[in-house]
N, C-alpha and C positions, 0 to 999 in steps of 0.2 A: 492219380499217383503223384505224390509230392516230389519235388525236386531236391537235389542235394548239391553241395558245393565241393568240388574236388580239391586236391592239394595243389592244383594249378593256379588257384586263387592268388591274386597279387594284392589283395586287401585294399582295393581302390575305393570301395564303398558305393559304387554306382548302383549295384543291385539293391542295397538297403533302401536307398531313396526312391526306387521305382516300385517296390512292393506295396500293393494297395491294402494288404491286411497286416502289415508290419510283422511278417513271419521271419524276417532276416535280421540278424544281430551280429555285432562284432564279437568274434571269439578271441581266444588267446593269440592265435597266429593268423587265422583266416576267418572269413565270415561264415556264419552257420544259418541253416534254415530249419525252423521248428516244423517237423512233419505234421504235428497236430494242428497247426494253424494254416499251413500252406494250402492254397486252393487250386494249385496246378494251373494257374493262369498263364504262366510262361513269360510274364513281363520282364522278369530278371534275366532270363535267357537272352532276350533280345538286346540288352544293354551291356552284357558282360564282354569286355574287350579281349579276353583270353579264352573264351568259351569254356569256362570252368564250372558251369552249372549244367547238370544233366538230370534226366528223369531217373528216379530211384527205383 
């Protein structure tokens, strides 16, 4: 199950740098996870300082 980034995102970019498959990119206001690329590894969840990444 891929993850998604909620509106709690502060756009710090820590998740993008941590993603091993480059599924995360900067959106207009917050970062976004491409569900077709996400492998559900959870690396982004561990580095998010505001816990804005959840299982979809």
